[in-house]
N, C-alpha and C positions, 0 to 999 in steps of 0.2 A: 714298202714295211718286212722289218727281217723281225723275227724272233724265232728262242729254238721250238722248235715243233712238238707238241703233247703228240707225247706215246696212247695208245687206244687208251689204256687203265684210266687217263689225266681225261679225253675227251668225254663230252655227254650229251648224249642222245635222248630223245624222246620218244619212250617207246609202250606209251597209252596218252588218252586223252579222257575226260568227264567232264561234265557239267550241266546244268542247271540256269534256265536263264530267262529274262520276260521273251526270250524268241521260242524258246523250247523246253522239254523237260530232261532231253541228253544233247551229247555232241550232234549227233547227223541231221538233228532238225533246228539245233542250232545251226547250225553252218547251211543247211537249205533254204535258213531264213535269209540268215544275210546275203548268199549268190544271188538271191531271189530282190531283194533290197525290200523286206516289210519289216516293218514298225512295232513294237510288241509296248507303244506307250497309248496310256487309256484314261479312262475318264475313270477316276478313282469313283466308288460306290459309298462306301462310310457312311454313319449318318454325322458325323464330321467334320468332317470334309467342307461340307459350307458355308465354315465359319474359317475357313482358312482361302490368302487370296489364292496360291496355290491348288486345285482340285484337279492335276494328273503326274502321273509318277508311271516305270515299267512296271507292275509283279513280274514275281514267277508265271509262265507260261503253265505249269502244272502245279498245285498244289503240293506239297511235301508231304501232307494226308495218307495221298494218293500212290505212293509209293514208300514208303515206311511202314513197318511196324506201329501198333496204336503206343506197343511204351517206350519205343524211339522215337516218336513224337514225343511224350509224356516230359523225357527224360534229359529233352534237349534245347534251349533256344534256337530259331526259329533260323538262325544263322548256321548252328550245329545240325540242323535235318538236311540242309543245302544240302554240305562238307558233305555227309555222309553220302550223302546222294551219288555225286557229283565223283567222291571216291573211289564208291563200288563201283561204277561204269569204266572211273581210269583203271581199275585193278584189275576187270576184267580183257579191255582192250588192253593192254598191258599182256595178256595170256593167263595171268593168275602166277605171275612169276615164283616160283620153290627157291625161298632163299631164308635165310637163320636171321631172325628176328634182330639177332646185335647185329646187322648189315644193312637191317631197315631201319630209314630214318620220314620222320613227317618233318615240310613244315607247312605250317596254312596261316594266310594273316590274313588281319580284318583292321579296318580304319578303324570302326566304332567298337564292334564285339556285342556284347546279349545283352545290346540298352533294349528289345522289346522286352524279354524275361523281368529287367529289372524297373522298367517302368512301372511292368503291371505289376508288381509285386509291391511297390512302391504305395499305388491307388488301393490295392488291397487291405493294406496297413493301416491305410489311411482309412479304409472306409466296414475295414471290418476289424479289423484289431491284429494286433502280432502271430496267434492264435494261428491266421488263415493267411502268412506264408507260405509259401510253395517251400519243403523240406528242403529240395535240392536246386534251392534260387544262388546260393554264390556259383555250384560246381558250373551255373548254367549261363550267371553271367559275365563269368571270369571269360576275358577277353582269348586264355588259350584253353578253352574249350572245345572246339572244336577241333582241332591240332591233336588234343587228348582224347580227344570220343573217336579218332580216325587211327593212332594212333593203337587204342585200345583193338577195336575192330580186324586192322592187320596185324597188332604183336607186333609193332613199333619198337625195339628198344634199344635203337642207335640214337634216339635225341630225338624228344619230340619239341618244335620252336615255333613261335606264333611274333616273326616282324610288324609292328603296328608303324608304319608312317604315312596316314593318311591314306591318300586316292592312287599314292604311289605301291603301296604295302606288296599287292600281289604280283609285283614284276619282282618286287627286290625277295620275293620267297622264292623266286624260282632260279635268283640269284645265291641269293646263299644256298637254294639247296645242291648247286654244284659246284658252289666251294665245298661242302660235306664229302663229296665224293672224290674232288678231286687232293684232298688234304687227306684221306684216306679215312673217313670217320665210317663212310658207309657205298656199298654197291651200286645200292636203288634208294631211293627219292618218292615222299609221293606230294609235290609243291604245290600253291596255290593260293586263292585268297578265296575269301565268303563274307558276304554281306544279307545282314534282314535291319533296314533302318524306316520303314516306311509306315512312319509316324505321328502321329498330327505334331508335334513338338519337337521334333526335327526338319519336317516341312514347312514350318514355322521358323525355324532358328535360322533356312536357308535365306527363307523368303525374307524373314531381318535380314539379312546380310545382300539383297536380292542379287544371289548367286543359282534364281532358279528360275524358268522362264514361265511366263504366264498366259501363254498362248492355252487357254483351256478349255476354248471352240473347236481345235486344230486338233489334237496333241494326237495325231504321227505326225506331223510333219513340226511338233513345236520343238527337237531334236536337231537343229540346223547347223553344225561347223562348217568354219567358212562364211558362210553367208552373213549377208551384210542389216541383215534382217534378224540375226542371232539373238536371243534377249536373257540366256542363261539357260545349265542344264536342265533335266530329268533327271528323277531318284530312280532308280531300277534298283533291284534285288538278284541274289542267286549266287551261283557257286562254280567256279570255272580250278580245275585242280589235272596237273600231267606228273607221268608216272616220266625218271626219267632215274639214268641208268650210265655208268660206263660202257662205254663202246667195244672195250673188251668184255664184260660181260655180259651185253647184248648178243654180241654175237655168239657169244658159249653158249648161250641156250635156244641160239635161232631167234630173236626178238625181230621184230619190223620195227624200222627207224623210219620213222619220219623227219625229223631235221637232228637238227644239231644246236643246242643251246653254245655260241660258241665263247661271247665275250656281255664280258658285262659291264657297267659304267654305274658308277652311284655317288654323288654331288650332292650339294645342299647351297639353296642361294643366299641366308642372308642379308636376306631386305625388308620381306616383309612377314605376315604371318600365316597373312594370304592370299593376298595375291603376289604372281608372278613376279621374277626377276622383268624387266617392260623388256627388252632386248636378248633375252635368254639365257646369261650369260657358264648359267649352273644346267642349262642344259645341253646350250653344246658344248662343255667339257664332259656330261654325263655320253653323249653322240660320240665324241670323238676316243676316250677311255673303252669303250666299248669296241666303238671299232679297231684301235689298239690290240689289246686282251686278243680279239678274236682273230689277230692280222689280216684285216683285210682294210684297203683304202676306202675313198667315195666311191672310186669307181665301180666299186665291186658292189656295191647297193643297189637293188633293181628294185625296192616295195619296199615304205614304212607303212605298220602301222602305229598312227599319230595318237595320240594322249587326246585334243578334239576334242574340248568338253561342248562346243558349244554358249563359250561368254565370250565378250566384246573383247578382252584383254589376253586372257590365255591363248585364244588362236592364235593371235598374230603373233605377239613372242615367242610359242614353240615354232609356228613357220616362219620366222625368221630365225632364227636357231636352225633348223634344218637346213634352209636356204644356204646358209653361213658355213656349214658344217660340209654340204656336197660340193657346193660352189658350184665350179663350171659343169661340173656332172649330176647338178641337179634336176634335167631335163632330162637324163636317163632312171629318173626314182622315181615310181607313181606311191601318192598318197592313199589309205583309205583310213575315213574316219567312223569304226564300227559303231559308237558314241549316236551314231547318227539313229540306228536302229534300236539297239538293249539304251540308252539311258545310262547315266554314269550309275554304275556300281562300287565306288569308293574302293573298299580293302578289296573287291574283286577281279576289279573293273581289267584291272593288267595282269590277272593270271590267265581272264577270257579274250582280253586280247593277246595276249600270245599263244592259245590257243588259234588263233585266226592268224596271226603270223605263219605255224605252223603249219596250215592247215593249206595256207595260202600257194607256198614253197611248195610242198609236196602236191598238190593238186595243180597246178599253174596259176593259182586264179583269183588275180587277189579283189575282195571284193566292194561293192560301191558305193559311195558316200550317198543319200540323198538328201533330201529336202535342201539341194544348194542350185538353191533360183539365182539368187546375184553374189555371183565373189565379191568377195570383201577386197579391193584395190591393192591392201600393203599384201596378199597370199599371194604371194608368186609363185607358187606351185604349181606341179601336174597331177590332178586330183582325183580318183576314180570318181567316174558318173554316168548315173545309167545303166550301167549294164556293165557284170564284173569284165576288169580286163587279165587275159592274155599273159601269164609272164613268156619269155623267151625260154630256149629251151638252154643246157648247158647246166653248169654248176650257178646257183644263185645263196642271195645272202640280202638278207631284210634287219631292219631296226623294227624296234616295238620298243613304243614313249611311255613313259608313266609318270606324274609329278602330281605331287601334294600339294596342300596345306602344311603350313613351316618353315616348305621351301625346300621338301624333299626333291629329286628326280632320282631317276631309273633307268634307263636306256640299256636294251638285250639284243645283241646281236643273232640273230641265226642264221644257220649254213644247211643248207639241204643236204643231203647225204647219198653215197652211193650204196648200196645195198651190199 
């Protein structure tokens, strides 16, 4: 496969990572837990849980109130709080770049937005009247709130954006950030996703769809991608953000480059509002487009962080798509399904899994998939189980897959970088 080589001004590298997840309040604790195969799924303790069929979720390991000023908590929906925490970590990790705000962008996606603020203020309206509604309810609940607050915090003026494509949102945000840099709109972009939707209405709605696991008696074993006993995903919350910039810009300021976002593929299924295409046509095309954009072949791929939510149909459809794309080279790519530990963070999932993919290449360690005791007969892939898998020496390439309700498909091609 040959394409016109990208210049260093067009190549986009990751120079900073930030996250707050069910596994930890920052990237180091989250990554350490992933490698150790620890689950962040718990039995919820709120009073309303007993009335629901699902009693488990994957809440953030560290509450935002422990990491933000009180006024920041009061003026941001929980999803916005997570985004601020992750953005500040990513920015510091990138070395606090000295950049003109006109050349700095923000792309923070979400699947649902400020739904906790929306529902809480509706309850106030009904129970106590309109004068008790929070005066900042609208700026807190709007889907672009997190991006706007991070943009204000960092002084970003090259544009702030909020892709909303269900569970593919976080990965789409990273792809959009790459486009911003390649088009010349920005030199540096903070990108990723955030979500905070652990609420009785959301849990009830997903449960009515039969999308959630009801393994209430074994929360840490509930999310089990590719296992014959899987019965649905586990709802999680948190945020993941990366700092991306042109390789030219990163080298000029002496930044550490953790990986390159070498290409992306974005497609749609036109099949069903919630169910995936059973043979994974859209997912297949997304991965193929990402590889082509990155000038990679299936033989180059050594690792894939799969979408793998632990749903009966979704896992098999993606596995078929991966096997079809890699063909005879499927045995050379090991698969990690990190939602087995984090649960499913909806619009933040693809961003957190981008971080996991970047770190897998940078540290040459692929995290394990936990709870895979009895693999599905239709999943004919090399799944990392038990212990982390050491990746080979030399140049490495990986894919990060994210798919969402509505038939959204996003694949990111990630490549290791020589400093």
